[in-house]
All heavy atoms as TSV, in Angstrom:
chain	resi	resn	atom	element	x	y	z
A	1	MET	N	N	126.416	129.466	222.727
A	1	MET	CA	C	126.463	128.652	221.524
A	1	MET	C	C	125.578	127.404	221.661
A	1	MET	O	O	124.755	127.119	220.792
A	1	MET	CB	C	127.896	128.254	221.216
A	1	MET	CG	C	128.014	127.445	219.971
A	1	MET	SD	S	129.776	127.270	219.590
A	1	MET	CE	C	129.637	126.245	218.183
A	2	PHE	N	N	125.722	126.703	222.770
A	2	PHE	CA	C	124.910	125.533	223.000
A	2	PHE	C	C	123.942	125.829	224.121
A	2	PHE	O	O	124.260	125.682	225.265
A	2	PHE	CB	C	125.760	124.315	223.398
A	2	PHE	CG	C	126.674	123.874	222.262
A	2	PHE	CD1	C	128.028	124.144	222.292
A	2	PHE	CD2	C	126.172	123.195	221.170
A	2	PHE	CE1	C	128.872	123.738	221.288
A	2	PHE	CE2	C	127.003	122.772	220.162
A	2	PHE	CZ	C	128.352	123.039	220.182
A	3	GLY	N	N	122.743	126.227	223.715
A	3	GLY	CA	C	121.713	126.523	224.698
A	3	GLY	C	C	120.960	125.256	225.075
A	3	GLY	O	O	121.220	124.178	224.594
A	4	GLN	N	N	120.016	125.480	225.916
A	4	GLN	CA	C	119.179	124.344	226.288
A	4	GLN	C	C	118.265	123.972	225.136
A	4	GLN	O	O	117.838	124.798	224.363
A	4	GLN	CB	C	118.319	124.712	227.509
A	4	GLN	CG	C	119.090	124.799	228.777
A	4	GLN	CD	C	118.097	125.077	229.931
A	4	GLN	OE1	O	117.107	125.740	229.768
A	4	GLN	NE2	N	118.497	124.595	231.118
A	5	LYS	N	N	117.989	122.657	225.094
A	5	LYS	CA	C	117.051	122.185	224.056
A	5	LYS	C	C	115.642	122.728	224.384
A	5	LYS	O	O	115.261	122.750	225.553
A	5	LYS	CB	C	116.954	120.651	224.085
A	5	LYS	CG	C	117.980	119.939	223.294
A	5	LYS	CD	C	117.594	118.485	223.351
A	5	LYS	CE	C	118.335	117.646	222.372
A	5	LYS	NZ	N	118.012	116.213	222.489
A	6	PRO	N	N	114.917	123.117	223.348
A	6	PRO	CA	C	113.535	123.505	223.642
A	6	PRO	C	C	112.737	122.294	224.125
A	6	PRO	O	O	112.923	121.202	223.654
A	6	PRO	CB	C	113.004	124.059	222.321
A	6	PRO	CG	C	113.958	123.546	221.290
A	6	PRO	CD	C	115.261	123.240	221.947
A	7	LYS	N	N	111.905	122.501	225.078
A	7	LYS	CA	C	111.108	121.384	225.589
A	7	LYS	C	C	109.991	121.064	224.599
A	7	LYS	O	O	109.314	121.939	224.098
A	7	LYS	CB	C	110.477	121.722	226.952
A	7	LYS	CG	C	111.545	121.880	228.004
A	7	LYS	CD	C	110.955	122.076	229.379
A	7	LYS	CE	C	112.107	122.205	230.365
A	7	LYS	NZ	N	111.645	122.272	231.718
A	8	VAL	N	N	109.899	119.771	224.291
A	8	VAL	CA	C	108.877	119.313	223.354
A	8	VAL	C	C	107.749	118.658	224.157
A	8	VAL	O	O	107.979	117.805	224.967
A	8	VAL	CB	C	109.490	118.258	222.394
A	8	VAL	CG1	C	108.440	117.726	221.445
A	8	VAL	CG2	C	110.654	118.880	221.625
A	9	LYS	N	N	106.541	119.129	223.893
A	9	LYS	CA	C	105.384	118.572	224.570
A	9	LYS	C	C	104.987	117.280	223.842
A	9	LYS	O	O	104.913	117.258	222.646
A	9	LYS	CB	C	104.238	119.576	224.578
A	9	LYS	CG	C	104.528	120.797	225.395
A	9	LYS	CD	C	103.326	121.730	225.372
A	9	LYS	CE	C	103.653	122.993	226.128
A	9	LYS	NZ	N	102.538	123.955	226.071
A	10	PRO	N	N	104.715	116.197	224.580
A	10	PRO	CA	C	104.256	115.006	223.942
A	10	PRO	C	C	102.863	115.205	223.353
A	10	PRO	O	O	102.036	115.970	223.858
A	10	PRO	CB	C	104.224	113.972	225.052
A	10	PRO	CG	C	104.235	114.759	226.318
A	10	PRO	CD	C	104.851	116.098	226.027
A	11	VAL	N	N	102.636	114.532	222.224
A	11	VAL	CA	C	101.334	114.640	221.582
A	11	VAL	C	C	100.552	113.359	221.876
A	11	VAL	O	O	101.114	112.340	222.225
A	11	VAL	CB	C	101.472	114.869	220.069
A	11	VAL	CG1	C	102.144	116.201	219.757
A	11	VAL	CG2	C	102.240	113.743	219.418
A	12	ALA	N	N	99.285	113.445	221.619
A	12	ALA	CA	C	98.400	112.292	221.842
A	12	ALA	C	C	98.776	111.187	220.866
A	12	ALA	O	O	99.188	111.444	219.721
A	12	ALA	CB	C	96.968	112.689	221.659
A	13	SER	N	N	98.653	109.964	221.290
A	13	SER	CA	C	98.869	108.831	220.459
A	13	SER	C	C	97.839	108.772	219.341
A	13	SER	O	O	96.692	109.138	219.514
A	13	SER	CB	C	98.822	107.555	221.274
A	13	SER	OG	O	99.137	106.454	220.526
A	14	THR	N	N	98.263	108.320	218.168
A	14	THR	CA	C	97.321	108.187	217.010
A	14	THR	C	C	97.214	106.704	216.674
A	14	THR	O	O	98.061	105.891	217.065
A	14	THR	CB	C	97.889	108.920	215.781
A	14	THR	OG1	O	99.109	108.249	215.388
A	14	THR	CG2	C	98.161	110.370	216.093
A	15	PRO	N	N	96.152	106.350	215.964
A	15	PRO	CA	C	96.023	104.929	215.539
A	15	PRO	C	C	97.248	104.464	214.770
A	15	PRO	O	O	97.668	103.299	214.908
A	15	PRO	CB	C	94.763	104.952	214.670
A	15	PRO	CG	C	93.962	106.083	215.173
A	15	PRO	CD	C	94.976	107.118	215.561
A	16	PHE	N	N	97.819	105.367	213.917
A	16	PHE	CA	C	99.002	104.961	213.165
A	16	PHE	C	C	100.188	104.651	214.106
A	16	PHE	O	O	100.869	103.652	213.956
A	16	PHE	CB	C	99.359	106.056	212.172
A	16	PHE	CG	C	100.561	105.701	211.349
A	16	PHE	CD1	C	100.524	104.736	210.400
A	16	PHE	CD2	C	101.777	106.404	211.525
A	16	PHE	CE1	C	101.617	104.419	209.611
A	16	PHE	CE2	C	102.871	106.073	210.775
A	16	PHE	CZ	C	102.822	105.089	209.811
A	17	SER	N	N	100.426	105.547	215.071
A	17	SER	CA	C	101.535	105.292	215.982
A	17	SER	C	C	101.310	104.030	216.813
A	17	SER	O	O	102.262	103.312	217.102
A	17	SER	CB	C	101.826	106.511	216.869
A	17	SER	OG	O	100.737	106.724	217.743
A	18	GLU	N	N	100.057	103.804	217.192
A	18	GLU	CA	C	99.745	102.552	217.930
A	18	GLU	C	C	100.031	101.357	217.076
A	18	GLU	O	O	100.589	100.340	217.557
A	18	GLU	CB	C	98.283	102.568	218.348
A	18	GLU	CG	C	97.964	103.567	219.435
A	18	GLU	CD	C	98.570	103.203	220.780
A	18	GLU	OE1	O	98.658	102.004	221.091
A	18	GLU	OE2	O	98.959	104.134	221.502
A	19	PHE	N	N	99.682	101.406	215.773
A	19	PHE	CA	C	99.928	100.301	214.875
A	19	PHE	C	C	101.446	100.044	214.773
A	19	PHE	O	O	101.909	98.917	214.877
A	19	PHE	CB	C	99.345	100.592	213.505
A	19	PHE	CG	C	99.748	99.596	212.462
A	19	PHE	CD1	C	99.121	98.365	212.397
A	19	PHE	CD2	C	100.726	99.868	211.508
A	19	PHE	CE1	C	99.479	97.405	211.453
A	19	PHE	CE2	C	101.108	98.922	210.570
A	19	PHE	CZ	C	100.487	97.690	210.534
A	20	ILE	N	N	102.226	101.114	214.554
A	20	ILE	CA	C	103.674	100.942	214.392
A	20	ILE	C	C	104.238	100.332	215.686
A	20	ILE	O	O	105.128	99.485	215.611
A	20	ILE	CB	C	104.309	102.330	214.125
A	20	ILE	CG1	C	103.842	102.888	212.766
A	20	ILE	CG2	C	105.834	102.237	214.176
A	20	ILE	CD1	C	104.154	102.005	211.586
A	21	ARG	N	N	103.774	100.799	216.830
A	21	ARG	CA	C	104.326	100.285	218.090
A	21	ARG	C	C	103.901	98.858	218.413
A	21	ARG	O	O	104.691	98.071	218.980
A	21	ARG	CB	C	103.890	101.180	219.223
A	21	ARG	CG	C	105.012	101.899	219.897
A	21	ARG	CD	C	104.562	102.705	221.098
A	21	ARG	NE	N	104.304	104.079	220.765
A	21	ARG	CZ	C	103.114	104.642	220.677
A	21	ARG	NH1	N	102.033	103.959	220.942
A	21	ARG	NH2	N	103.000	105.902	220.366
A	22	ASN	N	N	102.645	98.489	218.077
A	22	ASN	CA	C	102.067	97.274	218.641
A	22	ASN	C	C	101.822	96.150	217.638
A	22	ASN	O	O	101.619	95.031	218.106
A	22	ASN	CB	C	100.753	97.605	219.359
A	22	ASN	CG	C	100.969	98.587	220.478
A	22	ASN	OD1	O	101.951	98.531	221.204
A	22	ASN	ND2	N	100.027	99.497	220.669
A	23	ALA	N	N	101.756	96.434	216.384
A	23	ALA	CA	C	101.435	95.356	215.400
A	23	ALA	C	C	102.582	94.371	215.280
A	23	ALA	O	O	103.749	94.729	215.432
A	23	ALA	CB	C	101.137	95.997	214.035
A	24	LYS	N	N	102.203	93.137	215.007
A	24	LYS	CA	C	103.215	92.110	214.804
A	24	LYS	C	C	103.877	92.317	213.444
A	24	LYS	O	O	103.291	92.940	212.538
A	24	LYS	CB	C	102.564	90.712	214.851
A	24	LYS	CG	C	102.008	90.432	216.253
A	24	LYS	CD	C	101.466	89.076	216.335
A	24	LYS	CE	C	100.872	88.928	217.702
A	24	LYS	NZ	N	100.939	87.746	218.348
A	25	SER	N	N	105.073	91.824	213.290
A	25	SER	CA	C	105.834	92.070	212.048
A	25	SER	C	C	105.116	91.587	210.817
A	25	SER	O	O	105.119	92.222	209.781
A	25	SER	CB	C	107.214	91.481	212.135
A	25	SER	OG	O	107.150	90.057	212.244
A	26	GLY	N	N	104.428	90.448	210.927
A	26	GLY	CA	C	103.673	89.913	209.789
A	26	GLY	C	C	102.565	90.839	209.339
A	26	GLY	O	O	102.323	91.033	208.123
A	27	GLU	N	N	101.882	91.447	210.312
A	27	GLU	CA	C	100.775	92.376	209.982
A	27	GLU	C	C	101.355	93.631	209.362
A	27	GLU	O	O	100.813	94.169	208.381
A	27	GLU	CB	C	100.015	92.701	211.256
A	27	GLU	CG	C	98.767	93.538	210.961
A	27	GLU	CD	C	97.930	93.835	212.199
A	27	GLU	OE1	O	98.357	93.399	213.332
A	27	GLU	OE2	O	96.909	94.432	212.064
A	28	LYS	N	N	102.468	94.169	209.892
A	28	LYS	CA	C	103.077	95.355	209.321
A	28	LYS	C	C	103.501	95.073	207.885
A	28	LYS	O	O	103.309	95.896	207.002
A	28	LYS	CB	C	104.285	95.731	210.148
A	28	LYS	CG	C	103.976	96.345	211.485
A	28	LYS	CD	C	105.275	96.694	212.216
A	28	LYS	CE	C	105.002	97.119	213.614
A	28	LYS	NZ	N	106.243	97.413	214.356
A	29	LYS	N	N	104.113	93.920	207.636
A	29	LYS	CA	C	104.572	93.581	206.296
A	29	LYS	C	C	103.382	93.522	205.336
A	29	LYS	O	O	103.483	94.054	204.219
A	29	LYS	CB	C	105.293	92.229	206.335
A	29	LYS	CG	C	105.834	91.819	204.968
A	29	LYS	CD	C	106.624	90.530	205.074
A	29	LYS	CE	C	107.184	90.165	203.699
A	29	LYS	NZ	N	107.983	88.930	203.774
A	30	ARG	N	N	102.268	92.904	205.783
A	30	ARG	CA	C	101.097	92.840	204.914
A	30	ARG	C	C	100.546	94.259	204.600
A	30	ARG	O	O	100.272	94.566	203.432
A	30	ARG	CB	C	99.990	92.045	205.630
A	30	ARG	CG	C	98.732	91.875	204.796
A	30	ARG	CD	C	97.641	91.133	205.586
A	30	ARG	NE	N	97.299	91.796	206.852
A	30	ARG	CZ	C	96.510	92.873	206.941
A	30	ARG	NH1	N	96.037	93.444	205.864
A	30	ARG	NH2	N	96.242	93.395	208.114
A	31	VAL	N	N	100.496	95.135	205.613
A	31	VAL	CA	C	100.003	96.487	205.369
A	31	VAL	C	C	100.950	97.261	204.493
A	31	VAL	O	O	100.543	97.949	203.528
A	31	VAL	CB	C	99.767	97.222	206.703
A	31	VAL	CG1	C	99.535	98.693	206.513
A	31	VAL	CG2	C	98.638	96.561	207.481
A	32	TYR	N	N	102.264	97.221	204.771
A	32	TYR	CA	C	103.251	97.913	203.964
A	32	TYR	C	C	103.202	97.469	202.496
A	32	TYR	O	O	103.251	98.247	201.549
A	32	TYR	CB	C	104.657	97.744	204.494
A	32	TYR	CG	C	104.912	98.364	205.839
A	32	TYR	CD1	C	105.941	97.892	206.655
A	32	TYR	CD2	C	104.140	99.432	206.328
A	32	TYR	CE1	C	106.202	98.461	207.915
A	32	TYR	CE2	C	104.373	99.974	207.569
A	32	TYR	CZ	C	105.409	99.500	208.354
A	32	TYR	OH	O	105.653	100.048	209.577
A	33	THR	N	N	103.080	96.145	202.283
A	33	THR	CA	C	103.027	95.589	200.934
A	33	THR	C	C	101.809	96.149	200.210
A	33	THR	O	O	101.893	96.528	199.034
A	33	THR	CB	C	103.011	94.062	200.974
A	33	THR	OG1	O	104.212	93.624	201.618
A	33	THR	CG2	C	102.939	93.457	199.595
A	34	ASP	N	N	100.675	96.146	200.880
A	34	ASP	CA	C	99.447	96.657	200.267
A	34	ASP	C	C	99.585	98.147	199.933
A	34	ASP	O	O	99.192	98.584	198.859
A	34	ASP	CB	C	98.274	96.424	201.221
A	34	ASP	CG	C	96.917	96.669	200.560
A	34	ASP	OD1	O	96.726	96.242	199.419
A	34	ASP	OD2	O	96.048	97.258	201.257
A	35	VAL	N	N	100.113	98.914	200.853
A	35	VAL	CA	C	100.302	100.348	200.622
A	35	VAL	C	C	101.237	100.589	199.418
A	35	VAL	O	O	100.924	101.427	198.562
A	35	VAL	CB	C	100.830	101.078	201.890
A	35	VAL	CG1	C	101.301	102.466	201.575
A	35	VAL	CG2	C	99.763	101.081	202.994
A	36	MET	N	N	102.338	99.860	199.379
A	36	MET	CA	C	103.279	100.036	198.277
A	36	MET	C	C	102.659	99.621	196.926
A	36	MET	O	O	102.884	100.306	195.914
A	36	MET	CB	C	104.558	99.230	198.539
A	36	MET	CG	C	105.349	99.741	199.743
A	36	MET	SD	S	105.808	101.491	199.596
A	36	MET	CE	C	106.934	101.407	198.229
A	37	ARG	N	N	101.895	98.572	196.937
A	37	ARG	CA	C	101.215	98.125	195.713
A	37	ARG	C	C	100.263	99.208	195.227
A	37	ARG	O	O	100.260	99.559	194.052
A	37	ARG	CB	C	100.457	96.825	195.952
A	37	ARG	CG	C	99.767	96.283	194.682
A	37	ARG	CD	C	98.960	95.012	195.004
A	37	ARG	NE	N	98.017	95.134	196.121
A	37	ARG	CZ	C	96.866	95.759	196.018
A	37	ARG	NH1	N	96.480	96.325	194.900
A	37	ARG	NH2	N	96.064	95.818	197.102
A	38	LYS	N	N	99.461	99.738	196.128
A	38	LYS	CA	C	98.476	100.774	195.726
A	38	LYS	C	C	99.191	102.056	195.271
A	38	LYS	O	O	98.759	102.717	194.298
A	38	LYS	CB	C	97.548	101.088	196.904
A	38	LYS	CG	C	96.576	99.981	197.157
A	38	LYS	CD	C	95.654	100.259	198.353
A	38	LYS	CE	C	94.737	99.082	198.583
A	38	LYS	NZ	N	93.897	99.273	199.777
A	39	ALA	N	N	100.300	102.440	195.934
A	39	ALA	CA	C	101.046	103.631	195.521
A	39	ALA	C	C	101.602	103.405	194.127
A	39	ALA	O	O	101.597	104.310	193.263
A	39	ALA	CB	C	102.161	103.915	196.508
A	40	SER	N	N	102.157	102.211	193.870
A	40	SER	CA	C	102.704	101.891	192.538
A	40	SER	C	C	101.648	101.941	191.470
A	40	SER	O	O	101.863	102.480	190.385
A	40	SER	CB	C	103.371	100.546	192.585
A	40	SER	OG	O	103.943	100.226	191.367
A	41	GLU	N	N	100.443	101.393	191.783
A	41	GLU	CA	C	99.370	101.436	190.795
A	41	GLU	C	C	98.943	102.893	190.479
A	41	GLU	O	O	98.724	103.231	189.338
A	41	GLU	CB	C	98.168	100.669	191.333
A	41	GLU	CG	C	98.338	99.170	191.368
A	41	GLU	CD	C	97.252	98.460	192.097
A	41	GLU	OE1	O	96.360	99.098	192.702
A	41	GLU	OE2	O	97.282	97.205	192.069
A	42	GLU	N	N	98.913	103.759	191.524
A	42	GLU	CA	C	98.570	105.126	191.309
A	42	GLU	C	C	99.622	105.861	190.462
A	42	GLU	O	O	99.302	106.624	189.583
A	42	GLU	CB	C	98.378	105.830	192.677
A	42	GLU	CG	C	98.026	107.310	192.543
A	42	GLU	CD	C	96.724	107.581	191.838
A	42	GLU	OE1	O	95.847	106.686	191.779
A	42	GLU	OE2	O	96.542	108.707	191.301
A	43	GLN	N	N	100.899	105.561	190.745
A	43	GLN	CA	C	101.977	106.170	189.967
A	43	GLN	C	C	101.870	105.723	188.515
A	43	GLN	O	O	102.060	106.568	187.577
A	43	GLN	CB	C	103.340	105.795	190.545
A	43	GLN	CG	C	103.636	106.498	191.820
A	43	GLN	CD	C	104.923	105.997	192.449
A	43	GLN	OE1	O	105.516	105.014	192.008
A	43	GLN	NE2	N	105.390	106.693	193.475
A	44	ASN	N	N	101.546	104.476	188.253
A	44	ASN	CA	C	101.371	104.005	186.915
A	44	ASN	C	C	100.226	104.704	186.205
A	44	ASN	O	O	100.312	105.043	185.007
A	44	ASN	CB	C	101.180	102.474	186.878
A	44	ASN	CG	C	102.468	101.707	187.199
A	44	ASN	OD1	O	103.552	102.230	187.005
A	44	ASN	ND2	N	102.303	100.519	187.751
A	45	ARG	N	N	99.121	104.903	186.920
A	45	ARG	CA	C	97.985	105.643	186.329
A	45	ARG	C	C	98.382	107.072	185.931
A	45	ARG	O	O	98.036	107.562	184.876
A	45	ARG	CB	C	96.815	105.650	187.292
A	45	ARG	CG	C	96.019	104.359	187.333
A	45	ARG	CD	C	94.683	104.510	188.043
A	45	ARG	NE	N	94.858	104.737	189.444
A	45	ARG	CZ	C	94.967	103.775	190.378
A	45	ARG	NH1	N	94.928	102.497	189.992
A	45	ARG	NH2	N	95.082	104.052	191.655
A	46	VAL	N	N	99.144	107.697	186.823
A	46	VAL	CA	C	99.585	109.078	186.539
A	46	VAL	C	C	100.484	109.071	185.283
A	46	VAL	O	O	100.330	109.891	184.381
A	46	VAL	CB	C	100.318	109.716	187.728
A	46	VAL	CG1	C	101.043	110.989	187.366
A	46	VAL	CG2	C	99.337	109.926	188.864
A	47	MET	N	N	101.454	108.151	185.241
A	47	MET	CA	C	102.383	108.100	184.107
A	47	MET	C	C	101.607	107.799	182.831
A	47	MET	O	O	101.925	108.348	181.749
A	47	MET	CB	C	103.452	107.019	184.373
A	47	MET	CG	C	104.396	107.376	185.469
A	47	MET	SD	S	105.224	108.962	185.213
A	47	MET	CE	C	106.202	108.602	183.763
A	48	ASN	N	N	100.587	106.909	182.875
A	48	ASN	CA	C	99.827	106.609	181.697
A	48	ASN	C	C	99.057	107.829	181.211
A	48	ASN	O	O	98.952	108.041	180.015
A	48	ASN	CB	C	98.893	105.426	181.962
A	48	ASN	CG	C	99.597	104.106	182.057
A	48	ASN	OD1	O	100.681	103.953	181.502
A	48	ASN	ND2	N	99.018	103.162	182.751
A	49	ARG	N	N	98.516	108.607	182.136
A	49	ARG	CA	C	97.809	109.814	181.745
A	49	ARG	C	C	98.778	110.786	181.095
A	49	ARG	O	O	98.438	111.459	180.100
A	49	ARG	CB	C	97.153	110.488	182.929
A	49	ARG	CG	C	95.857	109.804	183.361
A	49	ARG	CD	C	95.040	110.681	184.284
A	49	ARG	NE	N	95.760	111.046	185.505
A	49	ARG	CZ	C	95.619	110.410	186.697
A	49	ARG	NH1	N	94.742	109.453	186.818
A	49	ARG	NH2	N	96.317	110.814	187.722
A	50	LEU	N	N	99.960	110.894	181.615
A	50	LEU	CA	C	100.969	111.823	181.026
A	50	LEU	C	C	101.365	111.380	179.638
A	50	LEU	O	O	101.522	112.184	178.743
A	50	LEU	CB	C	102.192	111.916	181.929
A	50	LEU	CG	C	101.974	112.628	183.270
A	50	LEU	CD1	C	103.222	112.530	184.144
A	50	LEU	CD2	C	101.607	114.095	183.046
A	51	THR	N	N	101.599	110.096	179.442
A	51	THR	CA	C	102.033	109.591	178.137
A	51	THR	C	C	100.906	109.629	177.140
A	51	THR	O	O	101.119	109.845	175.933
A	51	THR	CB	C	102.636	108.187	178.219
A	51	THR	OG1	O	101.673	107.297	178.799
A	51	THR	CG2	C	103.920	108.201	179.014
A	52	ASP	N	N	99.651	109.468	177.574
A	52	ASP	CA	C	98.504	109.523	176.671
A	52	ASP	C	C	98.223	110.959	176.241
A	52	ASP	O	O	97.669	111.164	175.172
A	52	ASP	CB	C	97.255	108.968	177.353
A	52	ASP	CG	C	97.329	107.475	177.552
A	52	ASP	OD1	O	98.176	106.810	176.939
A	52	ASP	OD2	O	96.548	106.943	178.396
A	53	ALA	N	N	98.635	111.945	177.056
A	53	ALA	CA	C	98.416	113.316	176.730
A	53	ALA	C	C	99.304	113.865	175.640
A	53	ALA	O	O	99.102	114.892	175.046
A	53	ALA	CB	C	98.536	114.204	177.952
A	54	LYS	N	N	100.381	113.144	175.332
A	54	LYS	CA	C	101.359	113.586	174.360
A	54	LYS	C	C	100.847	113.440	172.934
A	54	LYS	O	O	100.136	112.698	172.505
A	54	LYS	CB	C	102.699	112.865	174.482
A	54	LYS	CG	C	103.424	113.285	175.730
A	54	LYS	CD	C	104.765	112.619	175.778
A	54	LYS	CE	C	105.522	113.116	176.999
A	54	LYS	NZ	N	106.839	112.520	177.093
């Protein structure tokens, strides 16, 4: 019923994982805020296209 866990091979570090691990909280906050703002703008563009198509 409870077998051994499959062994997971570690993968190479990526720039994103390095950023998450090493960036200071202020830098992370700035990046996250920018990403969320851009995502919100893109969602608004999609919604506007959908409402204009009606």
